[in-house]
C-alpha positions in Angstrom: -9.1 58.5 51.3 -8.5 55.6 49.0 -7.4 52.4 50.8 -4.1 50.8 49.6 -5.0 47.1 49.6 -1.7 46.1 48.1 0.4 46.9 51.2 0.7 45.3 54.5 1.1 47.2 57.7 2.8 45.4 60.4 4.6 46.1 63.7 7.9 44.3 63.6 9.5 43.2 66.9 13.0 43.1 65.3 12.7 46.8 64.3 12.3 49.1 67.3 9.4 51.5 66.7 7.9 54.1 69.0 4.4 53.4 70.2 1.8 54.1 67.5 4.2 53.9 64.5 3.3 51.5 61.7 5.8 49.9 59.3 4.5 49.9 55.7 6.0 47.4 53.3 5.6 47.0 49.5 4.7 43.5 48.2 8.5 43.2 47.5 9.2 43.5 51.2 10.7 46.9 50.8 9.9 49.3 53.6 8.1 52.4 52.3 9.1 55.7 54.0 6.2 57.7 55.4 6.5 60.6 52.9 6.3 58.6 49.6 3.5 56.5 51.1 1.5 59.7 51.9 2.3 61.1 48.5 1.0 57.9 46.9 -2.2 58.2 48.9 -2.6 61.9 47.7 -2.0 60.8 44.2 -4.7 58.1 44.4 -7.1 60.6 45.8 -6.4 63.0 43.0 -6.5 60.5 40.2 -9.7 58.9 41.4 -11.2 62.3 42.0 -10.3 63.3 38.5 -11.8 60.1 37.1 -15.0 61.0 39.0 -15.1 64.3 37.1 -13.3 66.7 39.4 -11.4 69.2 37.3 -9.2 70.4 40.1 -8.3 66.8 40.9 -7.2 66.4 37.3 -4.8 69.3 37.6 -3.6 68.0 40.9 -3.0 64.5 39.3 -0.9 66.1 36.5 1.2 67.9 39.1 1.6 65.0 41.5 2.1 62.1 39.2 5.7 62.8 38.0 6.8 63.8 41.6 5.3 60.7 43.2 6.5 58.3 40.4 10.0 59.4 41.1 9.8 59.0 44.9 7.7 55.8 45.5 8.9 52.2 45.0 8.4 51.2 41.3 6.2 48.2 42.1 3.7 50.4 43.9 3.7 52.9 41.1 3.2 50.1 38.6 0.2 48.7 40.6 -1.3 52.1 41.0 -0.8 52.7 37.2 -2.7 49.5 36.4 -5.6 50.5 38.7 -5.8 54.0 37.1 -5.7 52.5 33.6 -8.4 49.9 34.4 -10.7 52.5 35.9 -10.1 55.0 33.1 -10.6 52.4 30.4 -14.0 51.4 32.0 -15.1 55.1 31.9 -14.2 55.3 28.2 -16.1 52.0 27.5 -19.1 53.2 29.4 -19.1 56.4 27.3 -18.9 54.5 24.1 -22.0 52.5 25.0 -23.9 55.6 26.2 -22.4 58.7 24.5 -24.8 61.1 26.1 -23.1 60.5 29.5 -20.7 62.9 31.1 -18.2 64.0 28.5 -16.0 65.8 31.0 -15.5 62.6 33.0 -14.5 60.8 29.8 -12.1 63.5 28.9 -10.5 63.2 32.3 -10.2 59.5 31.8 -8.4 60.1 28.5 -6.1 62.6 30.2 -5.3 60.1 33.0 -4.5 57.5 30.4 -2.1 59.9 28.7 -0.5 60.9 32.0 0.3 57.3 33.0 1.1 55.9 29.5 4.8 56.6 29.7 5.3 54.3 32.6 
């Protein structure tokens, strides 16, 4: 599972929590409910799987992206989008320098770029 380095997890004494619960906050300080956080993790897994050449993950990315983009905090979606774009652009650059490499992976990168372009 992809690690979300942009978030901090902290137990807060001022907010009562049951033992074992973790409070997840966006960089803006906004608390992220568990469901959008899990959806964002699933989206990350799908997108990076797609960028690795997994066709099923590409389909899953197309299904999940609009749903998660509407549920998760916008600053997290924006940061995820930047990561997806950076990774996809690198795949396209690599293909341009060595066009005999995996065309399916490059196609997936272009599909991901189109998917997140509207944001």
